[in-house]
C-alpha positions as CSV (number, residue, x, y, z in Angstrom):
1,M,103.4,137.3,23.7
2,A,101.1,135.8,26.4
3,T,99.5,138.2,29.0
4,M,99.4,136.9,32.6
5,P,96.0,135.9,32.7
6,A,97.2,133.6,29.8
7,D,100.0,132.5,32.0
8,L,97.8,131.9,34.7
9,R,95.2,129.8,32.9
10,A,98.5,127.7,31.5
11,L,99.6,126.9,35.2
12,I,95.9,126.0,36.5
13,T,95.4,123.7,33.2
14,S,98.9,121.8,33.6
15,S,97.1,120.3,37.1
16,T,95.8,117.0,36.5
17,A,94.1,117.1,39.6
18,I,92.1,120.3,38.5
19,T,91.8,119.3,34.8
20,A,90.1,116.0,35.8
21,L,87.4,118.3,37.5
22,V,86.8,120.9,34.9
23,S,88.8,119.6,31.7
24,T,89.4,123.1,30.4
25,R,87.0,125.0,31.6
26,V,88.9,127.9,33.1
27,H,87.5,131.1,32.2
28,Y,88.8,134.7,32.4
29,N,87.0,137.5,32.6
30,H,84.1,136.1,30.8
31,L,82.0,132.9,31.3
32,P,80.5,131.5,28.2
33,E,77.0,130.4,28.6
34,S,77.9,127.1,27.0
35,S,80.2,126.3,30.2
36,A,79.1,123.5,32.3
37,R,80.0,123.3,35.8
38,P,82.0,122.9,37.6
39,H,84.3,125.1,36.3
40,I,86.6,128.1,37.1
41,W,86.2,131.7,36.5
42,Y,88.8,134.4,37.3
43,R,89.7,138.1,37.2
44,V,92.7,140.3,37.8
45,A,91.6,142.8,40.2
46,S,95.2,144.4,40.1
47,D,98.6,143.6,38.8
48,N,101.4,146.5,39.4
49,E,104.8,146.5,38.4
50,E,107.0,147.1,41.6
51,L,110.5,148.9,41.4
52,T,113.7,148.0,43.6
53,M,115.3,150.8,45.2
54,D,117.4,151.3,42.2
55,G,114.6,151.9,39.8
56,T,114.7,148.4,38.4
57,G,111.4,147.3,37.5
58,G,110.2,143.8,35.9
59,L,108.4,142.2,39.0
60,H,104.8,142.4,39.4
61,E,102.5,141.8,42.3
62,A,99.0,141.0,40.8
63,F,95.8,140.2,43.0
64,V,93.4,137.7,41.3
65,D,89.8,136.9,41.9
66,L,89.3,133.1,41.4
67,E,85.9,131.2,41.9
68,C,85.5,127.6,41.9
69,V,81.6,127.2,40.7
70,G,80.0,123.8,41.2
71,V,76.4,122.2,40.7
72,T,76.7,120.8,44.5
73,E,78.5,122.3,47.3
74,D,80.6,119.1,47.3
75,S,81.7,119.7,43.8
76,A,82.7,123.2,44.3
77,Q,84.4,122.3,47.6
78,D,86.5,119.4,45.7
79,L,87.8,121.9,43.0
80,A,88.4,124.6,45.5
81,D,91.0,122.1,47.7
82,A,92.6,120.9,44.2
83,V,93.2,124.5,43.3
84,K,94.2,125.8,46.9
85,E,96.4,122.6,47.0
86,F,98.2,123.3,43.6
87,L,98.5,126.8,43.5
88,H,99.3,127.6,47.6
89,G,103.1,128.1,47.7
90,H,103.7,127.8,44.1
91,K,106.9,129.2,42.5
92,G,108.3,128.7,39.1
93,A,107.2,128.5,35.6
94,M,103.8,129.9,35.2
95,G,103.3,130.1,31.3
96,A,105.8,132.4,30.0
97,S,106.2,134.2,33.4
98,T,108.2,133.0,36.6
99,A,106.1,133.0,39.5
100,S,108.1,134.2,42.5
101,A,105.1,133.1,45.0
102,I,101.5,132.3,44.8
103,F,99.6,132.8,48.0
104,V,95.9,131.8,48.2
105,T,93.6,133.0,50.6
106,D,90.1,132.6,51.2
107,K,87.4,135.1,50.6
108,D,85.1,136.6,53.3
109,D,81.8,135.4,54.1
110,D,80.2,138.9,52.7
111,Y,81.8,138.1,48.8
112,V,79.7,138.5,46.1
113,P,80.6,136.1,43.2
114,F,81.2,137.9,39.8
115,A,80.6,134.8,37.5
116,I,77.2,134.1,38.9
117,E,74.7,137.0,38.4
118,S,71.8,135.3,39.8
119,D,70.4,132.6,41.9
120,E,71.0,129.8,39.8
121,G,71.6,126.9,42.3
122,A,75.3,126.9,41.8
123,H,77.9,126.8,44.5
124,V,80.9,129.0,44.7
125,D,84.1,128.8,46.7
126,A,86.3,131.9,46.0
127,Y,90.1,132.7,46.6
128,T,92.2,135.9,46.2
129,L,95.3,134.8,44.6
130,H,98.4,136.8,45.7
131,I,100.6,136.4,43.0
132,W,104.6,138.0,42.4
133,Y,105.9,137.1,39.0
134,A,108.5,138.3,36.6
135,R,108.1,138.3,32.7
136,P,111.0,137.1,30.6
137,D,110.5,140.3,28.4
138,E,111.1,142.8,31.2
139,G,114.1,143.9,33.5
140,L,115.1,141.1,36.0
141,S,117.2,138.4,35.3
142,S,115.6,136.4,37.8
143,P,112.3,137.2,39.8
144,N,113.6,136.0,42.9
145,A,116.6,138.7,42.6
146,G,113.9,141.5,42.4
147,F,111.8,139.7,45.0
148,S,114.6,139.5,47.6
149,Q,116.2,142.7,46.9
150,G,112.7,144.7,46.9
151,F,112.1,143.4,50.2
152,S,115.8,143.8,52.1
153,D,116.6,147.3,50.9
154,G,116.2,149.7,53.9
155,F,114.5,147.0,55.9
156,G,117.4,144.6,57.2
């Protein structure tokens, strides 16, 4: 069974615009020394299963730090633009999971990159991904059913 990070990698590498820039250099939680730039590095900051008002689970809310790393500012920005254009507002297949919604937001100016540990002359454009998703092996018959029910009960 694939995990959400593997599902996210599958989604990212399904974009021809992104793979034209990084090939398969999309790294989860670890950056191999042999990885050339540009590349994408990401980590899951949090991933929680939400419950509807009747206790049904299966809908997950995850926050992911994603870094677009390039040799030049232009190469990092080109990659960041491709990532944001592809992922922001995405819903549908995400590897073995189904994304109800993916939202991409910029990091603050004081963000310290995780993938670059020293002043290596690399340029980093970073995002936070806010992902609502469901796995096929968990309780929801449709990820949008839990998404809409979870936000309408008691609020509308």
